[in-house]
C-alpha positions as CSV (number, residue, x, y, z in Angstrom):
1,X,33.2,-88.7,26.3
2,X,33.4,-85.2,24.7
3,X,32.2,-86.7,21.3
4,X,29.2,-88.3,23.0
5,X,28.3,-85.0,24.7
6,X,28.6,-83.0,21.4
7,X,26.6,-85.6,19.5
8,X,23.9,-85.7,22.2
9,X,23.7,-81.8,22.2
10,X,23.4,-81.8,18.4
11,X,20.6,-84.4,18.4
12,X,18.7,-82.6,21.1
13,X,19.0,-79.2,19.4
14,X,17.9,-80.5,16.0
15,X,15.0,-82.4,17.6
16,X,13.8,-79.2,19.4
17,X,14.2,-77.2,16.1
18,X,12.1,-79.8,14.3
19,X,9.4,-79.5,17.0
20,X,9.3,-75.7,16.7
21,X,6.5,-74.1,14.7
22,X,8.3,-72.2,12.0
23,X,6.4,-69.8,9.6
24,X,8.4,-67.8,7.0
25,X,7.2,-64.5,5.7
26,X,8.0,-61.7,3.2
27,X,6.9,-58.2,3.8
28,X,6.6,-54.9,2.0
29,X,5.4,-51.5,3.1
30,X,6.1,-47.8,3.4
31,X,8.0,-46.1,6.2
32,X,8.1,-42.4,7.1
33,X,11.4,-41.4,8.8
34,X,12.4,-38.3,10.6
35,X,16.2,-38.3,11.2
36,X,18.4,-35.6,12.7
37,X,21.8,-34.8,11.0
38,X,24.2,-32.6,13.0
39,X,26.9,-30.6,11.3
40,X,29.8,-28.4,12.4
41,X,31.7,-26.3,9.9
42,X,34.9,-24.2,10.2
43,X,36.0,-22.2,7.1
44,X,38.2,-19.5,5.7
45,X,37.3,-18.4,2.2
46,X,38.8,-15.3,0.5
47,X,39.9,-13.9,3.8
48,X,36.4,-14.4,5.3
49,X,36.5,-17.0,8.2
50,X,34.0,-18.3,10.7
51,X,32.3,-21.4,12.0
52,X,28.7,-22.6,12.4
53,X,26.9,-25.6,13.6
54,X,23.4,-26.9,13.5
55,X,21.0,-29.8,13.2
56,X,18.8,-30.4,10.2
57,X,15.9,-32.8,10.0
58,X,15.9,-35.3,7.2
59,X,12.3,-36.4,6.5
60,X,11.2,-38.8,3.8
61,X,9.0,-41.7,3.0
62,X,10.5,-44.9,1.4
63,X,9.9,-48.5,0.6
64,X,10.5,-51.1,3.3
65,X,11.2,-54.7,2.4
66,X,11.7,-57.5,4.8
67,X,12.0,-61.3,5.2
68,X,11.9,-63.4,8.3
69,X,10.6,-66.3,10.3
70,X,8.1,-66.5,13.1
71,X,9.0,-69.1,15.8
72,X,6.3,-70.7,17.9
73,X,3.9,-67.8,17.2
74,X,5.7,-65.7,19.8
75,X,9.1,-64.8,18.4
76,X,9.9,-63.1,15.1
77,X,13.3,-62.7,13.6
78,X,13.7,-60.6,10.4
79,X,16.1,-58.9,8.0
80,X,14.9,-55.6,6.4
81,X,16.1,-53.1,3.8
82,X,15.0,-49.5,3.5
83,X,16.2,-46.6,1.3
84,X,15.4,-42.9,1.6
85,X,16.3,-40.0,-0.7
86,X,16.0,-36.3,-0.3
87,X,17.9,-33.3,-1.8
88,X,20.6,-35.5,-3.5
89,X,21.2,-37.4,-0.2
90,X,20.5,-41.1,-0.1
91,X,20.3,-43.2,3.1
92,X,20.2,-47.0,3.0
93,X,19.7,-49.2,6.1
94,X,19.9,-52.9,6.5
95,X,18.6,-54.2,9.9
96,X,18.3,-57.5,11.7
97,X,15.4,-57.4,14.1
98,X,13.9,-59.5,16.9
99,X,10.3,-59.0,18.1
100,X,8.4,-60.7,20.9
101,X,4.8,-61.2,19.8
102,X,2.0,-60.7,22.3
103,X,-1.2,-62.4,21.2
104,X,-4.3,-60.4,22.1
105,X,-6.8,-62.8,20.3
106,X,-6.7,-65.1,17.3
107,X,-6.2,-62.3,14.7
108,X,-4.5,-59.5,16.6
109,X,-1.0,-59.3,18.1
110,X,1.2,-56.6,19.7
111,X,4.9,-56.7,19.6
112,X,8.0,-55.1,21.0
113,X,11.6,-55.7,19.9
114,X,15.1,-54.5,19.1
115,X,17.1,-54.0,15.9
116,X,20.7,-53.8,14.9
117,X,22.3,-53.1,11.5
118,X,24.2,-50.8,9.2
119,X,23.3,-47.4,7.7
120,X,25.1,-45.8,4.8
121,X,24.4,-42.1,3.8
122,X,25.6,-40.8,0.4
123,X,25.8,-37.0,0.0
124,X,25.8,-37.0,-3.8
125,X,26.2,-33.2,-4.1
126,X,29.4,-33.3,-2.0
127,X,30.7,-36.7,-3.4
128,X,31.3,-38.4,-0.1
129,X,29.5,-41.0,2.1
130,X,29.5,-42.2,5.7
131,X,28.3,-45.4,7.2
132,X,28.1,-47.1,10.6
133,X,26.2,-49.0,13.2
134,X,22.4,-48.6,13.7
135,X,20.5,-49.8,16.8
136,X,17.2,-49.2,18.5
137,X,13.8,-50.5,19.4
138,X,10.4,-50.9,17.8
139,X,6.8,-51.5,18.9
140,X,3.7,-52.2,16.8
141,X,0.6,-54.2,16.1
142,X,-0.2,-57.0,13.6
143,X,-3.7,-57.9,12.3
144,X,-4.3,-61.1,10.4
145,X,-6.4,-60.3,7.3
146,X,-6.3,-63.9,6.2
147,X,-4.4,-67.0,7.3
148,X,-1.4,-66.0,5.1
149,X,-1.7,-62.2,4.9
150,X,-1.3,-59.8,7.8
151,X,-1.3,-56.0,8.1
152,X,1.4,-54.5,10.3
153,X,1.7,-51.0,11.8
154,X,4.7,-50.0,13.9
155,X,6.9,-47.3,15.3
156,X,10.7,-47.4,15.7
157,X,13.4,-45.3,17.4
158,X,17.0,-45.7,16.1
159,X,20.4,-44.4,17.2
160,X,23.3,-44.2,14.9
161,X,27.1,-44.4,15.1
162,X,27.4,-42.7,11.7
163,X,29.7,-39.7,11.3
164,X,32.4,-38.4,9.1
165,X,34.9,-35.5,9.1
166,X,36.2,-33.9,5.9
167,X,38.9,-31.2,5.3
168,X,39.4,-29.4,2.1
169,X,42.1,-26.7,1.6
170,X,43.5,-24.7,-1.3
171,X,46.1,-22.1,-0.5
172,X,44.9,-20.1,2.5
173,X,41.3,-21.2,2.0
174,X,39.9,-24.2,3.9
175,X,36.8,-26.0,5.0
176,X,36.6,-28.4,7.9
177,X,33.3,-30.2,8.4
178,X,32.0,-32.9,10.7
179,X,28.6,-34.5,9.9
180,X,26.8,-36.9,12.2
181,X,23.6,-38.9,11.8
182,X,22.3,-38.8,15.4
183,X,18.9,-40.5,15.7
184,X,15.6,-41.1,14.0
185,X,12.0,-41.9,14.6
186,X,9.9,-43.7,12.1
187,X,6.4,-45.1,11.5
188,X,5.8,-47.9,9.1
189,X,2.8,-49.8,7.6
190,X,2.7,-52.7,5.3
191,X,1.6,-56.2,4.4
192,X,3.4,-59.5,5.3
193,X,2.8,-62.7,3.3
194,X,3.3,-65.8,5.4
195,X,4.1,-69.2,3.8
């Protein structure tokens, strides 16, 4: 009986997937990000000691690449890659996204969705990196230029679970630091090629 139930479920699932309208796409564009990096530092160097903390804004424009599938013209699932570099600091993010597409007319759609992935930040000048979970939401608009080419403009907000603590000491001198990537806002524009 269980085998029959499993087989029936598989047949029904595969039949419904075959009935779905699937449209694959590749996309490329530019993304402007504004991320906040928080740091706290305690130190003692040559008898001089103290502590300080602050938040610095990391702003850069980078290339956004993505690939995905549109399901029944109302759902979009994608995987994207973006890399930003500034002042010997590199940030790379890989995200999986889901968007609900809201058709306004034959050529224009709005969307809202969520994303989840991983971000890695390399501080080349300090020779260490940190990585962790990235999650957030995005909204935007898509305009069909042709049947297979669309222009996309969107905004995203991301939160990060990306932080790292380091301690360095030599004799009586020490440095304790904690760096944390807090959140970011971004705006992106690009072209998607559907096939």
